[in-house]
Structures are given as structure tokens and as C-alpha cells.
NUDO-505715 format. One record per atom (N, C-alpha, C): residue in three letters; z, x negated, y. Coordinates in steps of 0.1 Angstrom, whole numbers, plus 5000, padded with zeros to 4 digits. Example, Ala and Ser with C-alpha at 12.3 -4.5 7.8 and 13.67 -1.06 7.14 Angstrom:
<recs>
ALA507848684943
ALA507848774955
ALA507848684967
SER507148724978
SER507148634989
SER507948715000
</recs>
This chain:
<recs>
MET568970596017
MET568170486020
MET569070376027
ILE569970406036
ILE570770316042
ILE571670246032
THR572170316022
THR572970266011
THR572270156004
SER570970176001
SER570170085994
SER569969956002
ALA569769966015
ALA569569856024
ALA570869766024
VAL572069836025
VAL573269766025
VAL573469696012
ALA573169756001
ALA573269695988
ALA572369575987
ASN571169585991
ASN570269465991
ASN570769356000
ALA571369386011
ALA571869276020
ALA573069206013
ALA573869286006
ALA575069225999
ALA574569145987
ASP573469175981
ASP572969095970
ASP572268965974
ALA571968955987
ALA571168835992
ALA572068715990
PRO571368595988
PRO572168475987
PRO572868436000
PRO573968365999
PRO574668326012
PRO573768236020
GLY573868236032
GLY573068156041
GLY573868096052
VAL573168016060
VAL573667956072
VAL572968006084
ARG573768046094
ARG573168106106
ARG573067986116
TRP571867956121
TRP571567856131
TRP571267916144
ARG571767856155
ARG571367886168
ARG570567776173
GLN569267796177
GLN568367696181
GLN568067716196
THR568367606204
THR568067616219
THR566967516221
GLN565967566228
GLN564767476231
GLN564567466246
SER564367346250
SER564067326264
SER562867236264
MET562067236276
MET560867156276
MET560767086290
GLU560366956289
GLU560166876301
GLU558766816299
MET557966826310
MET556666756310
MET556066746324
MET555466636326
MET554866606339
MET555766626351
GLY557066596349
GLY558066606360
GLY558566746362
MET558166846353
MET558666976354
MET559567006342
SER560467106343
SER561267146332
SER561267296331
MET561267346319
MET561267496317
MET562767536313
PRO563167656317
PRO564467696313
PRO564667706297
ALA565867676293
ALA566067676278
ALA565967816273
ARG565567826260
ARG565367946253
ARG566167936240
THR567068036237
THR567868026225
THR567468136215
THR567268106203
THR567068196192
THR567968166181
GLU568168266172
GLU569068256160
GLU568268286148
PHE568468216137
PHE567868246124
PHE568768206113
CYS568568266101
CYS569268236089
CYS568468146080
GLN569168066073
GLN568567976063
GLN569367986050
GLU568767986039
GLU569567996026
GLU570467866026
ALA571667886021
ALA572567776021
ALA572067666012
SER571367696001
SER570867595992
SER569567525997
SER568967576008
SER567767526013
SER567867376017
ASP566767296013
ASP566767156016
ASP565867136029
SER565267246034
SER564467226046
SER565267196058
LEU564667146068
LEU565267116081
LEU565667246088
PRO566767246096
PRO567167366103
PRO566267376116
ILE565067396114
ILE564067426125
ILE563267546120
LYS563167646129
LYS562267756126
LYS561067756135
PRO559967696129
PRO558767696137
PRO558167836139
ASP557267846149
ASP556567976150
ASP555668006138
LYS555268126137
LYS554568166125
LYS553168096123
ASN552668046134
ASN551367976133
ASN551567826132
CYS552767776129
CYS553067636128
CYS553567596114
THR553167476110
THR553667426097
THR554267286099
MET555267256091
MET555967126092
MET555367046080
HIS555166916083
HIS554766826072
HIS555266686074
ASP555066606065
ASP555466466065
ASP556966456069
VAL557766546063
VAL559166536066
VAL559866426058
ARG560566336065
ARG561166226058
ARG562666226062
ARG563566236053
ARG564966226056
ARG565366076058
THR566366056067
THR566865926069
THR568365936067
THR569165836068
THR570565836066
THR571265926076
SER570765926088
SER571366006099
SER570566126104
GLY569466156098
GLY568666266103
GLY567366276095
ALA566266296103
ALA564966316097
ALA563866286107
THR562666256102
THR561466256111
THR560566366105
PHE559666416113
PHE558766526109
PHE557566526118
LYS556566596113
LYS555366636121
LYS555166786120
MET554566836130
MET554266986131
MET552867006136
SER552167096129
SER550767136133
SER550867286136
CYS550267326148
CYS550167466152
CYS548767506155
THR548367616150
THR546967666152
THR547067786162
GLY545867826166
GLY545767946174
GLY545467916189
LYS545768006197
LYS545367996212
LYS545967866218
ASP547167836216
ASP547767716222
ASP548067616211
ALA547067576203
ALA547267486192
ALA547767346197
PHE548567286189
PHE549067146192
PHE549467076179
GLU549666946181
GLU550166856170
GLU551466796176
ALA552466776168
ALA553666716173
ALA554366626163
ASP555066536167
ASP555966456158
ASP557366446165
GLY558366436156
GLY559666446161
GLY560766376152
GLU561866366158
GLU563066316151
GLU564166416152
MET565066426142
MET566166506142
MET567366416138
SER568466426146
SER569766356143
SER570766456139
PHE571466436128
PHE572466516123
PHE573766476130
LEU574366556139
LEU575466516146
LEU576766576140
GLY576666646130
GLY577766706122
GLY577266806112
PRO578066866104
PRO577566956094
PRO576867076099
ASP577067116111
ASP576367226117
ASP575867206131
HIS575467076134
HIS574967046147
HIS573866936146
THR572766966152
THR571666866152
THR571066856166
ARG570366746168
ARG569666736181
ARG568266676177
SER567266746182
SER565866706179
SER565066676192
THR564066586190
THR563166556201
THR561766566195
MET560866626202
MET559466636197
MET558466596208
ARG557466516204
ARG556366486213
ARG555166566209
VAL554666646219
VAL553566736216
VAL552266686222
ARG551266696215
ARG549866666220
ARG549066796219
MET548466826231
MET547566946232
MET546166896237
ASP545166976234
ASP543866936238
ASP543666936254
GLU544467026260
GLU544267036275
GLU544966926282
</recs>
């Protein structure tokens, strides 16, 4: 069984590993940064953002130096967001999101 898993991993298309660090500031308070890592197919044209499973990205528009996007999340802590991403290099981005919640 382990041999099969190794073979399947070797057959997977090459990808890009991203490290995403998120921090939050609101109403004069800031939360500690949280870092996660994820892989994305090298041929993927999607933005290097990994939203939570209950979130979807939409209205993604590429610009010459980055992109703009909107995100909708459902569930207990539902929210709507819009944001900008700047491409700072081939493997470095900086994003800002403005989040709107019902509360």
C-alpha cells in the first residue's frame, strides 16, 4: 500500500508550494499572525490564496501588477470580502482584504 501511495505522489503534476501568513487588524486590535502552507498546480491560473472550505472566490480580475478579487464565506461566521493582491516577485505576493460581517 505504501508503494502505491509513493507511486501516485510521483505521478502527480509538479506544483508550487506557497506559505501564506495571515494577520488581522480591526477596531484598534490586532491578532497574531497565522501561517499555513499549501500546494498549487504549477499550471494553475488561480490566485495563490487558499480560502477556507466554506469560502469561494469570485470576480477575480488580473491587473498588470496583481489582481483584485471578492470572497464570499458561508456558515457560522459568514462574511463578504473584497481585496487586492500585488505580485512582488515570481514567488511573493502581498494581499489586503476588507471584510464585512453582519455583527
